[in-house]
Residue, then its C-alpha position, 0 to 999 in steps of 0.5 A: m439666798k445669800k450672796r457669795c463673798v470671797v475673801y482672798a488674803n493672808c491671816q489679816g483677812d482670815l483672823g481679822v476682817i472675816p470675824l468682824l464682817k460675820g459679826h456685822p448684822g447688815f453684812s452677814k444678812i446679805y453675804d456668806i463668806e468664803y476664805y482662801s489664803n493668798y500665801k498658800d496658792e489655793e485654787f478657787s473659782l470666782d464664778g458666781c462671786d458677788l463680792l471679792i475682798y482681797q489683798p493684791t499680790k503680784t500673781f493675782d489678777p481679778p476679773e474686771h467685771i467682778n465687784k471687788i474691794s482691795f485692801p493693803y497688807l499691813y506691816d510694821d517693822g518698828t514694833f519689835p527690835v527683832h522678829h522673823g521677817t523684820g529689819g532688826f537682824r540686819v543690825i545684828d549682822e552689822l555688829l557681827d561684821q564689826g566683831q562685836d558681841p550683840v548679846k552683851l550689847y543687848d544686855e547693856g542696852k547699847i544696841l540701836f534698833n532704829l525702831k522709829e526709822r523702821k516704822k516710818r519706812s513701813l508706813d512709806i511702803l504701806k502708802e505705796r501699796e495703797q495706790q493699787c487698793t480700794i481701801n486706804i488706811s495709812d492716814f489712820l496710822e498717822s492720825p491722833q486717834g491712831q497714835r493713841v492706841p496700839l496698832f500691832f500685836t506683832h509686825n504683821h498682826p494688827t490689833m483690833f483697833l486697826t482691824l476695826e478701822l479697816v473693816n469700817r472703811i470696807l463697810w463705808h465703801l459698801g454703804m453699810d453702818e460702821m461697827r462701834p468699839e463696844s459692839k458685841g464680839i469685837g474682842w479687845l475693845g469689847g470687854c476682853h484684855l486681848d483679841m478674840t479673833g486668834f491673835c492670842h491663845f486665851p482671850g479674856d485671860k491676860i495672865r494666862s496668855t502672857l505665861n504662854k507667850s501669846i502677848l508679853p511684857l514690854d521690852s526696854y527697846s519697844v517702850c515707845n510702843q507702850k499704850r494705855v487703852f480703855n477696857f470696856q469691861t473694867g472701865t479703866h485704862e490698862d497698859f498694852y504689853i508687847v514683848d519682853n527682854d528675855h524673848v528678844r534676847e532668845k531670838i538674838i542668840h538663836y539667830i547668831k547660832n544659825v548665822k555661825c552654822v551657815q558661815t562654817 
């Protein structure tokens, strides 16, 4: 009978960590995985749990006697100019307070979204979170290897480059062999343009995913995040796209309308 592994995390655990662990021959031979969301207040029991893999929260306090591995919430406020939950809209608020037109300034390329500063702040917060975690990952984000590849699809959806490193560190902690980038089922690294774990609508079809706004052409503000990565299927290096100008513009307009509705 297999051992019981409980994963208690956000979508990074559900869509990123679990598919890779299930695809690892050694881990899947030993463990059956159960997933519970840490943002939906799901009730579950840890009775008979042989391994708990989780992201710490303010309200979750796992028992001391359980074999457990914790990893931090991964977040990058410096990937997009504006996105729900990021600091970009504070810049828009400041422009509105000054009586300026953010949309006009955006079209003229004159808004400073402070992406580098926001990215650094996110990294500092990650380092703080890691202090209470078994697994640390910030050193990879700062490493030459981490700087060469795209690490986030959105502000809180890591690419498989980062997810694979995270999972390998969990495997190392368990004394198991790492997964290689070319392993079967890895997704982006293993022959598909995109991620096969749910971060895009149509894995393997870059054009279709782009048209469905799953992954979009790079916008002019986030050009610093542009990377060329190796596609194992074609044997070539290809651009990694993030988000287009029209998408960012639409978000700014929508935000301004909502702000004005609240103010009136």
